[in-house]
gemmi code that builds the backbone of each chain (N, CA, C; Angstrom):
import gemmi

chains = {
    "A": [
        ("GLU", (-42.485, -4.508, 10.721), (-41.475, -4.447, 9.653), (-40.105, -4.702, 10.279)),
        ("ALA", (-39.198, -5.236, 9.478), (-37.852, -5.466, 9.966), (-37.175, -4.122, 10.180)),
        ("GLY", (-36.251, -4.103, 11.174), (-35.553, -2.860, 11.479), (-34.336, -2.688, 10.600)),
        ("VAL", (-33.499, -1.726, 10.982), (-32.232, -1.493, 10.300), (-31.233, -2.534, 10.795)),
        ("ALA", (-30.655, -3.274, 9.869), (-29.723, -4.342, 10.231), (-28.289, -3.859, 10.067)),
        ("GLN", (-27.454, -4.174, 11.061), (-26.048, -3.826, 10.976), (-25.200, -5.036, 11.358)),
        ("SER", (-24.035, -5.117, 10.755), (-23.068, -6.143, 11.152), (-21.658, -5.654, 10.844)),
        ("PRO", (-20.645, -6.144, 11.585), (-20.804, -7.020, 12.748), (-21.317, -6.245, 13.955)),
        ("ARG", (-21.592, -6.923, 15.016), (-22.054, -6.272, 16.248), (-20.871, -5.692, 17.010)),
        ("TYR", (-19.760, -6.397, 17.005), (-18.537, -5.961, 17.679), (-17.350, -6.240, 16.758)),
        ("LYS", (-16.309, -5.395, 16.921), (-15.085, -5.607, 16.151), (-13.921, -5.022, 16.938)),
        ("ILE", (-12.873, -5.810, 17.070), (-11.638, -5.338, 17.705), (-10.526, -5.475, 16.684)),
        ("ILE", (-9.811, -4.388, 16.417), (-8.713, -4.409, 15.461), (-7.538, -3.645, 16.037)),
        ("GLU", (-6.375, -3.875, 15.443), (-5.201, -3.108, 15.840), (-5.144, -1.830, 15.001)),
        ("LYS", (-4.483, -0.817, 15.556), (-4.353, 0.433, 14.800), (-3.597, 0.156, 13.501)),
        ("ARG", (-3.986, 0.918, 12.496), (-3.446, 0.818, 11.130), (-4.086, -0.314, 10.319)),
        ("GLN", (-4.900, -1.154, 10.948), (-5.638, -2.147, 10.181), (-6.865, -1.496, 9.543)),
        ("SER", (-7.520, -2.228, 8.674), (-8.735, -1.735, 8.042), (-9.935, -2.514, 8.558)),
        ("VAL", (-11.119, -1.898, 8.443), (-12.346, -2.532, 8.921), (-13.506, -2.013, 8.075)),
        ("ALA", (-14.531, -2.832, 7.938), (-15.719, -2.430, 7.181), (-16.969, -2.802, 7.946)),
        ("PHE", (-17.953, -1.934, 7.869), (-19.241, -2.157, 8.521), (-20.328, -2.178, 7.439)),
        ("TRP", (-21.362, -2.963, 7.710), (-22.437, -3.119, 6.729), (-23.767, -2.693, 7.332)),
        ("CYS", (-24.623, -2.110, 6.501), (-25.933, -1.665, 6.955), (-26.976, -1.991, 5.893)),
        ("ASN", (-28.090, -2.560, 6.336), (-29.242, -2.789, 5.465), (-30.408, -2.001, 6.031)),
        ("PRO", (-30.863, -0.958, 5.341), (-31.916, -0.106, 5.908), (-33.290, -0.756, 5.804)),
        ("ILE", (-34.272, -0.094, 6.362), (-35.647, -0.549, 6.241), (-36.066, -0.449, 4.775)),
        ("SER", (-36.748, -1.471, 4.313), (-37.163, -1.520, 2.917), (-37.974, -0.282, 2.535)),
        ("GLY", (-37.563, 0.361, 1.450), (-38.292, 1.531, 0.982), (-37.789, 2.846, 1.518)),
        ("HIS", (-36.891, 2.796, 2.510), (-36.339, 4.042, 3.055), (-35.284, 4.591, 2.105)),
        ("ALA", (-35.514, 5.806, 1.622), (-34.627, 6.381, 0.629), (-33.356, 6.983, 1.238)),
        ("THR", (-33.474, 7.438, 2.479), (-32.352, 8.146, 3.095), (-31.641, 7.264, 4.102)),
        ("LEU", (-30.327, 7.237, 4.024), (-29.510, 6.424, 4.919), (-28.413, 7.294, 5.510)),
        ("TYR", (-28.174, 7.118, 6.798), (-27.198, 7.918, 7.533), (-26.227, 6.995, 8.276)),
        ("TRP", (-24.972, 7.418, 8.359), (-23.995, 6.806, 9.256), (-23.634, 7.835, 10.320)),
        ("TYR", (-23.719, 7.410, 11.584), (-23.351, 8.239, 12.717), (-22.226, 7.561, 13.502)),
        ("GLN", (-21.382, 8.380, 14.106), (-20.340, 7.886, 14.999), (-20.674, 8.345, 16.425)),
        ("GLN", (-20.691, 7.400, 17.367), (-20.972, 7.756, 18.757), (-19.788, 7.352, 19.632)),
        ("ILE", (-19.048, 8.348, 20.073), (-17.942, 8.119, 21.001), (-18.517, 8.018, 22.409)),
        ("LEU", (-17.902, 7.193, 23.235), (-18.391, 6.930, 24.589), (-18.658, 8.231, 25.345)),
        ("GLY", (-19.873, 8.347, 25.884), (-20.221, 9.509, 26.690), (-20.729, 10.697, 25.903)),
        ("GLN", (-20.843, 10.544, 24.577), (-21.315, 11.649, 23.737), (-22.537, 11.221, 22.936)),
        ("GLY", (-23.178, 12.211, 22.338), (-24.268, 11.905, 21.432), (-23.732, 11.521, 20.061)),
        ("PRO", (-24.539, 10.829, 19.258), (-24.104, 10.470, 17.909), (-23.792, 11.698, 17.064)),
        ("LYS", (-22.806, 11.561, 16.178), (-22.417, 12.630, 15.279), (-22.509, 12.116, 13.852)),
        ("LEU", (-23.153, 12.885, 12.979), (-23.335, 12.447, 11.597), (-22.009, 12.388, 10.863)),
        ("LEU", (-21.786, 11.279, 10.150), (-20.619, 11.158, 9.279), (-20.994, 11.402, 7.822)),
        ("ILE", (-22.067, 10.753, 7.359), (-22.438, 10.852, 5.961), (-23.923, 10.558, 5.809)),
        ("GLN", (-24.529, 11.225, 4.815), (-25.947, 11.050, 4.510), (-26.087, 10.718, 3.036)),
        ("PHE", (-26.851, 9.653, 2.733), (-27.166, 9.261, 1.361), (-28.658, 9.492, 1.096)),
        ("GLN", (-28.955, 9.908, -0.117), (-30.329, 9.931, -0.598), (-30.337, 8.998, -1.803)),
        ("ASN", (-31.044, 7.862, -1.682), (-30.936, 6.778, -2.651), (-29.465, 6.373, -2.733)),
        ("ASN", (-28.819, 6.406, -3.875), (-27.411, 6.000, -3.903), (-26.469, 7.184, -4.069)),
        ("GLY", (-26.984, 8.403, -3.875), (-26.159, 9.586, -3.971), (-25.830, 10.180, -2.614)),
        ("VAL", (-24.639, 10.779, -2.508), (-24.211, 11.408, -1.262), (-24.818, 12.807, -1.160)),
        ("VAL", (-25.521, 13.055, -0.036), (-26.095, 14.379, 0.203), (-25.096, 15.254, 0.949)),
        ("ASP", (-24.456, 14.669, 1.956), (-23.509, 15.435, 2.773), (-22.494, 14.489, 3.372)),
        ("ASP", (-21.239, 14.736, 3.108), (-20.148, 13.968, 3.742), (-19.116, 14.922, 4.326)),
        ("SER", (-19.556, 16.102, 4.707), (-18.628, 17.129, 5.170), (-17.934, 16.770, 6.483)),
        ("GLN", (-18.543, 15.876, 7.278), (-17.930, 15.504, 8.553), (-17.254, 14.136, 8.485)),
        ("LEU", (-17.099, 13.601, 7.309), (-16.431, 12.311, 7.132), (-14.938, 12.550, 6.932)),
        ("PRO", (-14.086, 11.964, 7.779), (-12.631, 12.118, 7.586), (-12.188, 11.328, 6.351)),
        ("LYS", (-12.183, 11.987, 5.234), (-12.041, 11.282, 3.957), (-10.653, 10.718, 3.717)),
        ("ASP", (-9.668, 11.122, 4.534), (-8.348, 10.531, 4.360), (-8.325, 9.081, 4.816)),
        ("ARG", (-9.310, 8.678, 5.647), (-9.294, 7.308, 6.141), (-10.663, 6.629, 6.081)),
        ("PHE", (-11.718, 7.396, 5.991), (-13.073, 6.841, 5.966), (-13.633, 6.915, 4.540)),
        ("SER", (-14.363, 5.881, 4.164), (-15.095, 5.904, 2.904), (-16.413, 5.180, 3.097)),
        ("ALA", (-17.396, 5.550, 2.300), (-18.700, 4.908, 2.397), (-19.329, 4.857, 1.022)),
        ("GLU", (-20.123, 3.827, 0.805), (-20.847, 3.724, -0.446), (-22.205, 3.096, -0.185)),
        ("ARG", (-23.109, 3.372, -1.098), (-24.448, 2.797, -1.021), (-24.818, 2.367, -2.435)),
        ("LEU", (-24.588, 1.094, -2.697), (-24.820, 0.558, -4.023), (-26.304, 0.307, -4.250)),
        ("LYS", (-26.794, 0.692, -5.424), (-28.176, 0.440, -5.833), (-29.183, 1.054, -4.878)),
        ("GLY", (-28.739, 2.009, -4.059), (-29.658, 2.722, -3.195), (-30.238, 1.900, -2.071)),
        ("VAL", (-29.588, 0.771, -1.716), (-30.124, -0.060, -0.637), (-29.064, -0.200, 0.458)),
        ("ASP", (-28.302, -1.307, 0.427), (-27.285, -1.545, 1.450), (-26.170, -0.512, 1.371)),
        ("SER", (-25.495, -0.360, 2.504), (-24.366, 0.570, 2.555), (-23.222, -0.056, 3.334)),
        ("THR", (-22.001, 0.316, 2.973), (-20.831, -0.082, 3.732), (-20.032, 1.157, 4.109)),
        ("LEU", (-19.482, 1.122, 5.302), (-18.589, 2.166, 5.809), (-17.236, 1.513, 6.081)),
        ("LYS", (-16.170, 2.097, 5.557), (-14.846, 1.515, 5.710), (-13.901, 2.509, 6.371)),
        ("ILE", (-13.014, 1.971, 7.193), (-11.956, 2.771, 7.802), (-10.631, 2.116, 7.450)),
        ("GLN", (-9.728, 2.923, 6.855), (-8.426, 2.397, 6.472), (-7.415, 3.516, 6.337)),
        ("PRO", (-6.399, 3.601, 7.175), (-6.118, 2.744, 8.336), (-6.799, 3.281, 9.590)),
        ("ALA", (-7.117, 2.409, 10.518), (-7.789, 2.829, 11.743), (-6.812, 3.461, 12.733)),
        ("LYS", (-7.327, 4.418, 13.496), (-6.571, 5.046, 14.567), (-7.266, 4.749, 15.900)),
        ("LEU", (-6.531, 4.952, 16.990), (-7.095, 4.685, 18.313), (-8.365, 5.496, 18.550)),
        ("GLU", (-8.375, 6.756, 18.056), (-9.524, 7.631, 18.298), (-10.763, 7.249, 17.492)),
        ("ASP", (-10.639, 6.240, 16.636), (-11.810, 5.758, 15.894), (-12.657, 4.795, 16.726)),
        ("SER", (-12.163, 4.443, 17.904), (-12.936, 3.563, 18.787), (-14.256, 4.252, 19.131)),
        ("ALA", (-15.362, 3.599, 18.785), (-16.679, 4.225, 18.926), (-17.724, 3.203, 18.513)),
        ("VAL", (-18.977, 3.593, 18.664), (-20.081, 2.820, 18.097), (-20.488, 3.503, 16.808)),
        ("TYR", (-20.601, 2.717, 15.742), (-21.002, 3.250, 14.442), (-22.451, 2.838, 14.199)),
        ("LEU", (-23.295, 3.842, 14.099), (-24.731, 3.637, 13.984), (-25.198, 3.966, 12.569)),
        ("CYS", (-26.032, 3.107, 12.043), (-26.674, 3.352, 10.765), (-28.136, 3.680, 11.037)),
        ("ALA", (-28.687, 4.635, 10.317), (-30.095, 4.985, 10.446), (-30.686, 5.157, 9.063)),
        ("SER", (-31.994, 4.971, 8.989), (-32.662, 5.230, 7.720), (-33.977, 5.951, 7.979)),
        ("SER", (-34.462, 6.652, 6.969), (-35.752, 7.321, 7.078), (-36.443, 7.296, 5.734)),
        ("LEU", (-37.781, 7.380, 5.807), (-38.585, 7.269, 4.599), (-38.395, 8.474, 3.701)),
        ("ASP", (-38.327, 9.651, 4.335), (-38.069, 10.865, 3.573), (-36.867, 11.554, 4.164)),
        ("ALA", (-36.348, 12.542, 3.515), (-35.109, 13.182, 3.945), (-35.235, 13.790, 5.323)),
        ("GLY", (-36.441, 14.238, 5.662), (-36.604, 14.856, 6.967), (-36.780, 13.866, 8.079)),
        ("GLY", (-37.149, 12.647, 7.731), (-37.325, 11.624, 8.749), (-38.518, 11.861, 9.626)),
        ("SER", (-39.457, 12.676, 9.191), (-40.545, 13.037, 10.091), (-41.738, 12.109, 9.945)),
        ("GLY", (-42.086, 11.727, 8.739), (-43.245, 10.874, 8.558), (-44.463, 11.492, 9.197)),
        ("THR", (-45.243, 10.690, 9.875), (-46.432, 11.216, 10.535), (-46.075, 11.842, 11.877)),
        ("GLY", (-44.845, 11.656, 12.323), (-44.420, 12.351, 13.527), (-44.690, 11.618, 14.818)),
        ("GLY", (-45.288, 10.476, 14.749), (-45.581, 9.787, 15.999), (-44.378, 9.033, 16.530)),
        ("ALA", (-44.411, 8.617, 17.737), (-43.324, 7.836, 18.317), (-43.115, 6.574, 17.485)),
        ("GLY", (-41.882, 6.255, 17.219), (-41.571, 5.055, 16.470), (-41.554, 5.260, 14.977)),
        ("TYR", (-41.857, 6.464, 14.481), (-41.827, 6.737, 13.052), (-40.685, 7.701, 12.791)),
        ("GLY", (-40.297, 7.855, 11.526), (-39.195, 8.754, 11.242), (-37.889, 8.001, 11.283)),
        ("TYR", (-36.888, 8.632, 11.856), (-35.584, 7.996, 11.946), (-35.680, 6.652, 12.673)),
        ("THR", (-35.024, 5.628, 12.091), (-34.884, 4.346, 12.753), (-33.415, 3.982, 12.753)),
        ("PHE", (-32.897, 3.683, 13.931), (-31.482, 3.356, 14.062), (-31.288, 1.853, 14.157)),
        ("GLY", (-30.159, 1.383, 13.636), (-29.740, 0.017, 13.861), (-29.104, -0.118, 15.239)),
        ("SER", (-28.710, -1.331, 15.582), (-28.130, -1.596, 16.903), (-26.684, -1.144, 17.007)),
        ("GLY", (-26.069, -0.852, 15.871), (-24.721, -0.322, 15.895), (-23.631, -1.383, 15.868)),
        ("THR", (-22.437, -0.947, 15.489), (-21.236, -1.773, 15.554), (-20.274, -1.107, 16.518)),
        ("ARG", (-19.906, -1.839, 17.551), (-18.964, -1.287, 18.536), (-17.549, -1.625, 18.087)),
        ("LEU", (-16.769, -0.610, 17.717), (-15.393, -0.793, 17.250), (-14.413, -0.402, 18.343)),
        ("THR", (-13.477, -1.306, 18.607), (-12.380, -1.018, 19.530), (-11.082, -1.133, 18.757)),
        ("VAL", (-10.304, -0.058, 18.754), (-9.004, -0.052, 18.093), (-7.932, -0.072, 19.180)),
        ("VAL", (-7.064, -1.081, 19.111), (-6.048, -1.238, 20.174), (-4.638, -1.069, 19.607)),
    ],
    "B": [
        ("GLY", (-22.497, 25.814, 13.742), (-23.700, 25.014, 13.657), (-24.549, 25.154, 14.904)),
        ("ILE", (-25.704, 24.509, 14.868), (-26.640, 24.594, 15.983), (-26.078, 23.859, 17.198)),
        ("GLN", (-26.325, 24.421, 18.373), (-25.871, 23.826, 19.626), (-27.070, 23.245, 20.378)),
        ("VAL", (-26.868, 22.079, 20.977), (-27.925, 21.415, 21.733), (-27.381, 21.090, 23.119)),
        ("GLU", (-28.051, 21.593, 24.138), (-27.624, 21.348, 25.514), (-28.728, 20.637, 26.276)),
        ("GLN", (-28.350, 19.584, 26.967), (-29.320, 18.818, 27.743), (-28.969, 18.866, 29.218)),
        ("SER", (-30.011, 18.866, 30.033), (-29.816, 18.852, 31.475), (-30.928, 18.063, 32.160)),
        ("PRO", (-30.643, 17.444, 33.325), (-29.301, 17.321, 33.894), (-28.502, 16.258, 33.141)),
        ("PRO", (-27.201, 16.202, 33.315), (-26.410, 15.152, 32.664), (-26.660, 13.774, 33.263)),
        ("ASP", (-26.931, 13.733, 34.549), (-27.197, 12.466, 35.221), (-28.388, 12.629, 36.155)),
        ("LEU", (-29.165, 11.549, 36.282), (-30.351, 11.590, 37.136), (-30.581, 10.201, 37.702)),
        ("ILE", (-30.735, 10.152, 39.018), (-31.035, 8.881, 39.688), (-32.395, 9.014, 40.349)),
        ("LEU", (-33.286, 8.077, 40.047), (-34.647, 8.128, 40.561), (-35.017, 6.827, 41.251)),
        ("GLN", (-35.870, 6.954, 42.244), (-36.491, 5.787, 42.835), (-37.647, 5.380, 41.921)),
        ("GLU", (-37.854, 4.103, 41.794), (-38.964, 3.612, 40.978), (-40.271, 4.258, 41.439)),
        ("GLY", (-41.063, 4.721, 40.481), (-42.330, 5.361, 40.792), (-42.265, 6.879, 40.793)),
        ("ALA", (-41.059, 7.435, 40.804), (-40.909, 8.895, 40.824), (-41.118, 9.470, 39.429)),
        ("ASN", (-41.339, 10.777, 39.397), (-41.494, 11.501, 38.134), (-40.236, 12.313, 37.847)),
        ("SER", (-40.006, 12.650, 36.586), (-38.828, 13.437, 36.245), (-39.092, 14.293, 35.019)),
        ("THR", (-38.288, 15.350, 34.903), (-38.345, 16.242, 33.747), (-36.945, 16.428, 33.204)),
        ("LEU", (-36.771, 16.159, 31.920), (-35.499, 16.349, 31.235), (-35.649, 17.539, 30.299)),
        ("ARG", (-34.571, 18.323, 30.207), (-34.654, 19.556, 29.430), (-33.654, 19.543, 28.282)),
        ("CYS", (-34.067, 20.187, 27.178), (-33.212, 20.331, 25.990), (-33.312, 21.773, 25.519)),
        ("ASN", (-32.184, 22.465, 25.484), (-32.119, 23.823, 24.935), (-31.372, 23.790, 23.614)),
        ("PHE", (-31.836, 24.557, 22.653), (-31.156, 24.611, 21.360), (-30.969, 26.066, 20.937)),
        ("SER", (-29.927, 26.285, 20.140), (-29.448, 27.649, 19.917), (-30.051, 28.346, 18.704)),
        ("ASP", (-30.832, 27.626, 17.887), (-31.370, 28.239, 16.678), (-32.740, 27.616, 16.388)),
        ("SER", (-33.446, 28.207, 15.464), (-34.746, 27.649, 15.095), (-34.558, 26.290, 14.432)),
        ("VAL", (-35.542, 25.421, 14.631), (-35.425, 24.051, 14.132), (-36.657, 23.647, 13.345)),
        ("ASN", (-36.440, 22.754, 12.367), (-37.545, 22.176, 11.618), (-38.026, 20.879, 12.249)),
        ("ASN", (-37.141, 20.273, 13.018), (-37.425, 18.948, 13.547), (-36.753, 18.817, 14.900)),
        ("LEU", (-37.427, 18.251, 15.852), (-36.821, 17.919, 17.141), (-37.315, 16.539, 17.526)),
        ("GLN", (-36.413, 15.694, 17.912), (-36.781, 14.332, 18.293), (-36.135, 13.988, 19.627)),
        ("TRP", (-36.846, 13.193, 20.404), (-36.327, 12.613, 21.628), (-36.102, 11.125, 21.382)),
        ("PHE", (-34.932, 10.654, 21.829), (-34.579, 9.245, 21.701), (-34.230, 8.688, 23.082)),
        ("HIS", (-34.462, 7.393, 23.228), (-33.996, 6.650, 24.399), (-32.975, 5.626, 23.927)),
        ("GLN", (-31.779, 5.679, 24.520), (-30.768, 4.663, 24.216), (-30.703, 3.701, 25.394)),
        ("ASN", (-31.093, 2.466, 25.166), (-31.141, 1.502, 26.264), (-29.729, 1.011, 26.612)),
        ("PRO", (-29.604, 0.289, 27.712), (-28.260, -0.150, 28.128), (-27.549, -1.023, 27.094)),
        ("TRP", (-28.255, -1.556, 26.120), (-27.637, -2.361, 25.072), (-27.261, -1.511, 23.852)),
        ("GLY", (-27.493, -0.204, 23.943), (-27.054, 0.700, 22.892), (-28.078, 1.018, 21.822)),
        ("GLN", (-29.242, 0.407, 21.863), (-30.263, 0.643, 20.849), (-30.920, 1.998, 21.061)),
        ("LEU", (-30.965, 2.804, 19.993), (-31.632, 4.115, 20.015), (-33.070, 3.953, 19.554)),
        ("ILE", (-33.996, 4.356, 20.414), (-35.417, 4.246, 20.099), (-36.006, 5.647, 19.986)),
        ("ASN", (-36.692, 5.908, 18.880), (-37.332, 7.190, 18.665), (-38.572, 7.289, 19.567)),
        ("LEU", (-38.593, 8.279, 20.466), (-39.725, 8.454, 21.370), (-40.751, 9.423, 20.812)),
        ("PHE", (-40.287, 10.590, 20.406), (-41.179, 11.631, 19.922), (-40.523, 12.406, 18.789)),
        ("TYR", (-41.358, 12.764, 17.809), (-41.015, 13.779, 16.832), (-41.851, 14.979, 17.220)),
        ("ILE", (-41.209, 16.080, 17.714), (-41.993, 17.155, 18.305), (-41.322, 18.509, 18.074)),
        ("PRO", (-41.414, 19.045, 16.849), (-40.831, 20.369, 16.595), (-41.565, 21.502, 17.322)),
        ("SER", (-42.798, 21.251, 17.744), (-43.538, 22.230, 18.538), (-44.724, 21.526, 19.187)),
        ("GLY", (-45.271, 22.144, 20.228), (-46.468, 21.598, 20.854), (-46.185, 20.529, 21.883)),
        ("THR", (-47.226, 19.779, 22.207), (-47.164, 18.759, 23.248), (-47.708, 17.445, 22.721)),
        ("LYS", (-47.040, 16.363, 23.094), (-47.494, 15.016, 22.738), (-47.359, 14.120, 23.943)),
        ("GLN", (-48.185, 13.087, 23.967), (-48.120, 12.123, 25.066), (-48.172, 10.727, 24.503)),
        ("ASN", (-47.416, 9.848, 25.158), (-47.429, 8.442, 24.787), (-47.254, 7.632, 26.064)),
        ("GLY", (-48.371, 7.214, 26.616), (-48.322, 6.457, 27.867), (-47.800, 7.305, 29.016)),
        ("ARG", (-46.743, 6.809, 29.674), (-46.163, 7.545, 30.808), (-45.227, 8.667, 30.369)),
        ("LEU", (-44.973, 8.762, 29.094), (-44.069, 9.789, 28.581), (-44.861, 10.889, 27.892)),
        ("SER", (-44.389, 12.099, 28.068), (-44.934, 13.212, 27.308), (-43.813, 14.195, 27.016)),
        ("ALA", (-44.004, 15.007, 25.989), (-42.980, 15.971, 25.604), (-43.641, 17.267, 25.187)),
        ("THR", (-42.942, 18.355, 25.471), (-43.408, 19.674, 25.080), (-42.249, 20.434, 24.481)),
        ("THR", (-42.471, 21.055, 23.334), (-41.470, 21.920, 22.724), (-42.042, 23.320, 22.566)),
        ("VAL", (-41.301, 24.300, 23.090), (-41.663, 25.705, 22.911), (-40.643, 26.282, 21.938)),
        ("ALA", (-40.999, 26.241, 20.667), (-40.040, 26.577, 19.616), (-39.584, 28.034, 19.713)),
        ("THR", (-40.491, 28.922, 20.091), (-40.139, 30.343, 20.161), (-39.107, 30.621, 21.236)),
        ("GLU", (-39.082, 29.768, 22.283), (-38.112, 29.951, 23.360), (-36.980, 28.934, 23.278)),
        ("ARG", (-37.008, 28.107, 22.235), (-35.903, 27.193, 21.927), (-35.591, 26.210, 23.047)),
        ("TYR", (-36.634, 25.544, 23.511), (-36.389, 24.461, 24.449), (-37.480, 23.408, 24.321)),
        ("SER", (-37.132, 22.223, 24.797), (-38.075, 21.115, 24.832), (-37.917, 20.385, 26.154)),
        ("LEU", (-39.003, 19.831, 26.637), (-39.017, 19.088, 27.898), (-39.574, 17.693, 27.661)),
        ("LEU", (-38.963, 16.718, 28.297), (-39.461, 15.342, 28.267), (-39.845, 14.969, 29.693)),
        ("TYR", (-41.107, 14.568, 29.868), (-41.604, 14.183, 31.178), (-41.740, 12.658, 31.243)),
        ("ILE", (-41.235, 12.108, 32.322), (-41.408, 10.680, 32.574), (-42.155, 10.554, 33.897)),
        ("SER", (-43.310, 9.936, 33.872), (-44.072, 9.764, 35.102), (-44.023, 8.302, 35.542)),
        ("SER", (-44.149, 8.108, 36.854), (-44.161, 6.757, 37.443), (-43.033, 5.903, 36.855)),
        ("SER", (-41.813, 6.379, 37.009), (-40.671, 5.735, 36.350), (-40.531, 4.266, 36.738)),
        ("GLN", (-40.033, 3.487, 35.791), (-39.789, 2.055, 35.984), (-38.322, 1.768, 35.680)),
        ("THR", (-37.829, 0.650, 36.169), (-36.415, 0.323, 35.953), (-36.094, 0.204, 34.465)),
        ("THR", (-37.087, -0.171, 33.680), (-36.864, -0.282, 32.231), (-36.711, 1.077, 31.553)),
        ("ASP", (-36.984, 2.157, 32.277), (-36.773, 3.499, 31.728), (-35.296, 3.900, 31.778)),
        ("SER", (-34.499, 3.138, 32.477), (-33.074, 3.476, 32.593), (-32.405, 3.507, 31.230)),
        ("GLY", (-31.385, 4.347, 31.123), (-30.664, 4.496, 29.867), (-30.319, 5.964, 29.665)),
        ("VAL", (-29.981, 6.295, 28.452), (-29.630, 7.675, 28.131), (-30.695, 8.261, 27.202)),
        ("TYR", (-31.148, 9.445, 27.550), (-32.157, 10.140, 26.745), (-31.480, 11.251, 25.963)),
        ("PHE", (-31.674, 11.208, 24.654), (-31.072, 12.200, 23.776), (-32.145, 13.065, 23.132)),
        ("CYS", (-31.812, 14.343, 23.040), (-32.567, 15.286, 22.249), (-31.748, 15.524, 20.977)),
        ("ALA", (-32.427, 15.562, 19.837), (-31.727, 15.786, 18.569), (-32.546, 16.740, 17.717)),
        ("VAL", (-31.871, 17.672, 17.055), (-32.578, 18.680, 16.274), (-32.043, 18.734, 14.851)),
        ("ASP", (-32.927, 19.190, 13.972), (-32.586, 19.394, 12.569), (-32.959, 20.833, 12.241)),
        ("SER", (-31.955, 21.627, 11.862), (-32.216, 23.036, 11.592), (-32.530, 23.307, 10.132)),
        ("GLY", (-32.740, 22.239, 9.350), (-33.154, 22.423, 7.968), (-32.322, 21.652, 6.971)),
        ("SER", (-31.300, 20.970, 7.438), (-30.424, 20.210, 6.540), (-30.769, 18.728, 6.521)),
        ("TYR", (-31.842, 18.337, 7.209), (-32.267, 16.945, 7.314), (-31.243, 16.079, 8.019)),
        ("GLN", (-30.391, 16.696, 8.798), (-29.418, 15.948, 9.591), (-29.662, 16.263, 11.053)),
        ("LEU", (-29.582, 15.259, 11.884), (-29.822, 15.459, 13.308), (-28.536, 15.814, 14.036)),
        ("THR", (-28.604, 16.861, 14.862), (-27.529, 17.214, 15.784), (-27.994, 16.823, 17.170)),
        ("PHE", (-27.224, 15.982, 17.827), (-27.592, 15.441, 19.126), (-26.971, 16.244, 20.264)),
        ("GLY", (-27.692, 16.279, 21.398), (-27.090, 16.731, 22.631), (-26.243, 15.619, 23.236)),
        ("LYS", (-25.662, 15.893, 24.402), (-24.814, 14.895, 25.053), (-25.613, 13.893, 25.861)),
        ("GLY", (-26.897, 14.137, 26.022), (-27.754, 13.170, 26.669), (-27.902, 13.356, 28.166)),
        ("THR", (-28.955, 12.757, 28.697), (-29.190, 12.664, 30.139), (-29.203, 11.186, 30.492)),
        ("LYS", (-28.294, 10.788, 31.380), (-28.246, 9.396, 31.802), (-29.174, 9.201, 32.986)),
        ("LEU", (-30.207, 8.387, 32.789), (-31.203, 8.132, 33.820), (-31.008, 6.734, 34.395)),
        ("SER", (-30.956, 6.676, 35.708), (-30.892, 5.398, 36.410), (-32.094, 5.317, 37.339)),
        ("VAL", (-32.939, 4.310, 37.136), (-34.109, 4.106, 37.990), (-33.831, 2.899, 38.863)),
        ("ILE", (-33.848, 3.128, 40.168), (-33.523, 2.045, 41.097), (-34.786, 1.541, 41.781)),
        ("PRO", (-34.859, 0.239, 42.016), (-36.076, -0.332, 42.616), (-36.204, 0.010, 44.098)),
    ],
}
model = gemmi.Model(1)
for chain_id, residues in chains.items():
    chain = gemmi.Chain(chain_id)
    for i, (resn, *xyz) in enumerate(residues, 1):
        res = gemmi.Residue()
        res.name, res.seqid = resn, gemmi.SeqId(i, " ")
        for name, pos in zip(("N", "CA", "C"), xyz):
            atom = gemmi.Atom()
            atom.name, atom.element = name, gemmi.Element(name[0])
            atom.pos, atom.b_iso = gemmi.Position(*pos), 0.0
            res.add_atom(atom)
        chain.add_residue(res)
    model.add_chain(chain)
structure = gemmi.Structure()
structure.add_model(model)
structure.setup_entities()
């Protein structure tokens, strides 16, 4: 099956500019997540969607970040205006069920995209 | 929130050596997963293991939920095993909390 698709792969912008990232999850996966991974750290959840509804956006800096998932499939994450500390890799993940466990074997459950590496200068 | 600590932070191995990575977590969990992030940044799900032991080729994992830790064993390491290994847990909110990872370098 096709994996989680993300674009662009890389983006360099100046501070105060805006940027948008796109994610296409695995077909049939109801749950979609956006994670932020700062260099040297583990990914941190920004927002979780179940179909096209927001389950949790408590860690999303809503003064500058926004996200939507139209028709319960693709999702976009936007930053406006960007700050230097937003430099990170933005990872999209999807799972078949909210728990992401499935049958529990390796390669099942959460599936991550390749990420978008954002550099704010 | 739940805390996840991984050790060691860095590990350098000669090809063919074995290693054990550890993950401690501060609360009971519904889900624990091990991921490998390769040098190109791709996160690969290795194991879903909230309890018990599983094996997949040269990799195996054990989680002792009552003592709040998990171990990832890598045997006969290869250069392709290099990267960062993350432990991530879900305490019931269906969201993963990641540790800071163990950076593994396997040298030929």
